[in-house]
C-alpha positions in Angstrom: 252.2 137.2 20.2 254.3 134.7 21.6 257.7 133.9 19.8 257.0 130.2 18.8 254.0 128.0 18.0 253.7 124.4 19.1 255.3 123.4 15.4 258.0 125.8 15.5 259.2 125.6 19.3 262.9 124.4 19.6 263.4 121.4 21.9 266.0 121.4 24.8 265.6 118.0 26.5 267.9 118.8 29.6 266.8 122.4 30.5 263.4 122.1 32.3 262.7 120.0 35.4 259.4 121.6 36.5 256.0 121.4 34.8 253.8 123.9 36.4 249.9 123.7 35.6 247.1 126.1 36.1 243.8 124.3 36.3 240.7 126.0 35.0 240.9 126.5 31.2 244.5 125.0 31.0 244.7 121.4 32.4 241.0 120.9 32.9 238.8 120.7 29.9 235.6 122.7 30.0 233.8 120.2 31.8 236.5 119.9 34.5 237.8 116.5 33.3 241.4 115.6 32.1 241.8 113.4 28.9 243.6 109.9 29.3 246.1 111.3 26.8 246.9 114.0 29.1 247.1 111.8 32.3 249.4 109.2 30.5 251.5 112.1 29.1 252.2 113.7 32.4 252.8 110.4 34.1 255.5 109.7 31.6 257.1 113.1 32.3 257.3 112.4 36.0 258.6 109.0 35.4 261.4 110.6 33.4 262.1 113.0 36.4 260.1 116.0 35.8 258.3 117.4 39.1 254.6 118.0 38.2 253.3 121.0 40.1 249.6 122.2 40.5 249.5 126.1 40.2 246.2 127.5 41.2 244.0 130.0 42.9 242.3 127.3 44.8 242.8 125.7 48.1 245.1 123.0 48.4 242.4 120.1 48.4 241.8 120.9 44.9 245.6 120.4 44.0 245.4 116.9 45.8 242.3 116.0 43.9 243.5 116.7 40.5 247.1 115.5 41.1 245.5 112.1 42.3 243.4 112.2 39.1 246.7 112.5 37.3 248.2 109.5 38.9 251.1 111.8 39.9 250.3 112.1 43.7 253.5 111.2 45.7 255.5 112.4 48.7 257.4 114.7 46.7 254.2 116.5 44.9 253.9 120.2 45.4 251.3 122.9 44.6 251.1 126.8 44.3 247.8 127.4 46.1 245.7 130.9 46.4 247.4 132.3 43.3 250.6 132.5 45.1 249.9 133.1 48.7 251.0 129.6 49.7 253.1 126.7 48.5 252.0 123.2 49.8 253.7 119.9 50.1 250.7 117.8 49.4 251.7 114.9 51.5 252.1 117.1 54.4 248.5 118.6 53.6 246.9 115.1 53.6 248.7 114.0 56.7 247.5 117.2 58.7 243.9 115.9 57.4 242.5 119.3 58.0 241.1 122.0 55.6 242.3 124.8 58.0 245.7 125.0 59.9 247.5 122.9 57.5 251.4 123.4 56.9 252.7 125.4 54.1 256.2 125.4 52.7 255.9 129.2 52.3 252.7 131.5 52.8 251.9 135.1 52.6 248.8 136.3 54.6 247.3 139.7 55.4 245.4 140.8 58.6 242.0 141.7 58.7 243.1 145.4 59.4 244.2 145.4 55.8 241.6 143.3 54.3 238.9 145.3 55.8 240.0 148.2 53.3 239.2 145.7 50.4 235.9 144.8 52.2 234.9 148.7 52.1 236.0 149.1 48.6 233.7 146.3 47.6 230.8 147.6 49.5 231.3 151.1 48.2 230.5 149.7 44.9 227.9 147.5 45.5 230.0 144.5 45.3 230.5 141.2 47.4 233.4 139.5 48.7 234.3 136.0 49.7 237.8 135.0 51.2 240.3 132.4 52.3 241.5 132.5 55.8 243.9 130.7 58.0 241.5 129.9 60.8 238.3 129.5 59.1 238.8 128.3 55.7 236.4 129.9 52.9 234.2 132.7 54.2 231.4 134.1 52.4 229.1 137.0 52.7 226.2 135.2 50.7 225.3 132.6 48.4 225.5 135.0 45.3 226.3 133.1 41.9 230.0 133.8 41.8 230.5 132.9 45.4 228.7 129.7 44.9 231.1 128.9 42.0 233.9 129.1 44.4 232.0 126.8 47.0 231.5 124.2 44.2 234.6 124.3 42.7 236.6 124.3 46.0 234.8 121.7 48.0 236.2 122.7 51.2 233.1 123.7 53.1 232.3 127.3 53.9 231.3 129.7 56.9 228.9 132.5 56.3 230.1 135.5 58.1 229.7 139.2 58.8 233.1 140.5 57.5 233.4 143.2 60.2 233.4 140.6 63.0 236.9 139.6 62.3 239.7 140.6 64.5 242.3 142.7 63.1 244.8 140.1 63.7 242.9 137.3 61.6 245.1 136.2 58.6 243.9 136.0 55.3 245.5 134.1 52.3 243.4 136.2 49.7 240.2 137.9 49.2 237.9 138.4 46.1 235.6 141.2 45.1 232.9 139.3 42.8 230.2 140.7 40.7 229.2 141.6 37.1 232.0 141.8 34.7 231.4 145.4 33.6 231.6 146.4 37.4 234.7 144.8 37.9 236.3 146.1 34.7 235.9 149.6 36.0 236.9 148.8 39.5 240.2 147.2 38.5 241.2 150.3 36.9 240.7 152.3 40.0 242.0 150.5 42.9 243.4 152.8 45.6 247.1 152.9 45.6 247.3 151.9 49.3 245.9 148.6 48.2 247.6 148.1 44.8 251.1 148.8 46.6 250.4 145.8 49.0 248.3 143.4 47.2 248.7 141.8 43.8 245.5 142.6 42.0 244.6 140.0 39.6 241.6 139.1 37.2 241.4 135.5 37.4 238.1 135.4 35.4 235.5 137.7 34.1 233.5 137.9 37.5 236.6 137.6 39.9 238.8 140.5 41.1 241.7 139.0 43.7 243.8 140.5 46.2 246.8 138.3 47.0 249.1 139.7 50.0 252.5 141.1 49.7 252.1 141.3 46.0 252.4 137.5 45.7 251.7 135.8 42.5 252.0 132.3 41.0 255.3 133.7 39.7 257.0 134.8 42.8 255.6 131.2 44.2 256.9 129.1 41.5 260.3 130.9 41.8 260.3 130.0 45.7 259.2 126.4 44.8 261.9 125.9 42.1 264.4 127.0 44.8 263.0 124.5 47.3 263.4 121.7 44.8 267.0 122.8 44.0 266.3 124.6 40.6 265.9 128.0 39.1 262.6 129.2 37.9 264.4 129.0 34.2 264.1 125.2 34.7 260.3 125.5 34.8 257.9 125.3 32.1 254.6 127.2 33.1 251.1 126.8 31.5 248.5 129.0 31.9 245.4 131.2 30.2 244.5 134.1 32.4 245.8 137.2 33.9 246.6 135.5 37.2 248.9 133.1 35.2 250.6 136.1 33.7 253.6 136.3 36.5 254.2 132.8 36.4 254.4 132.7 32.4 256.9 135.4 32.6 258.9 134.1 35.6 259.2 130.5 34.0 262.1 129.5 31.6 259.4 128.3 29.3 256.2 130.2 29.4 253.4 128.4 27.6 249.9 130.2 26.9 246.7 128.0 26.0 245.3 129.0 22.7 242.0 129.7 24.5 243.8 132.2 26.9 243.8 135.8 27.3 245.6 137.9 24.7 247.8 139.3 27.3 248.9 135.8 28.2 249.5 134.9 24.5 251.5 138.2 24.2 253.9 137.5 27.2 254.2 133.6 26.6 257.2 132.0 24.8 255.1 129.7 23.0 251.3 129.3 22.4 250.1 125.5 22.5 246.6 124.1 21.4 243.4 124.8 23.7 242.5 123.0 26.8 239.9 121.0 24.6 242.7 119.8 22.3 245.1 118.5 25.1 247.4 121.6 24.6 249.4 120.8 27.7 250.0 117.3 26.7 250.9 118.1 23.0 253.4 120.4 24.4 255.0 118.4 27.3 255.3 115.4 24.7 257.8 117.3 22.8 260.1 117.1 25.5 259.8 113.5 26.4 262.5 111.0 25.3 
């Protein structure tokens, strides 16, 4: 279990400069809202010089939405997107005014020549896929319940495709195998080495098994972003709940697990805060405000 609780955590007012926030089950309550207390606390943090960063598996459009909801959206707002495959400066994304071909500070993509092997793996196990691409946005096979949740959460539109129609050179930010929890439990333990050696294979939730190119994670992306901002990863506090947050929790100077998070995340974190329903993010950030 983590070294500290919310009550026992020592406070260093000068060490941390970046606050990286996962969305689902971390910053967001179960109904996808953010409390006024959390909003006001993060605004105070930004006013005191902290860089507020969204770190998500989603498209930059979701990061813009929630950063705006926080009242923290400005010219220097950034987001880790696609579980680490991209880092976006949100003002540049807004200026591009497009959900495809938008600029990224850094990106890691995979060609379909490699993605095809993930599609083959899914189909061999009677499972489905959906993916985020550079040129076509969110692409899906069908409207299964798990992919439909991606469509609803992302709000970036989608294109229904036959995945085998892609060209080998088409670029993908990430691809997800989706289906019943039990099937993904089994599959996650049997991913071929040719895939696990190239992709970071992450369980973002029970029904999603994600493949992120070049073994990119929220942790590698947060490290790159901190360098862009002139800091080190040790100057970041990072909040998360699921296995796709694990690398970020480990990379940050202060890794914060939500009380509602996976046991693996709570074990790796420096401190466990309260749940997403109890303003766990704000309760911890408030300790560092002057």
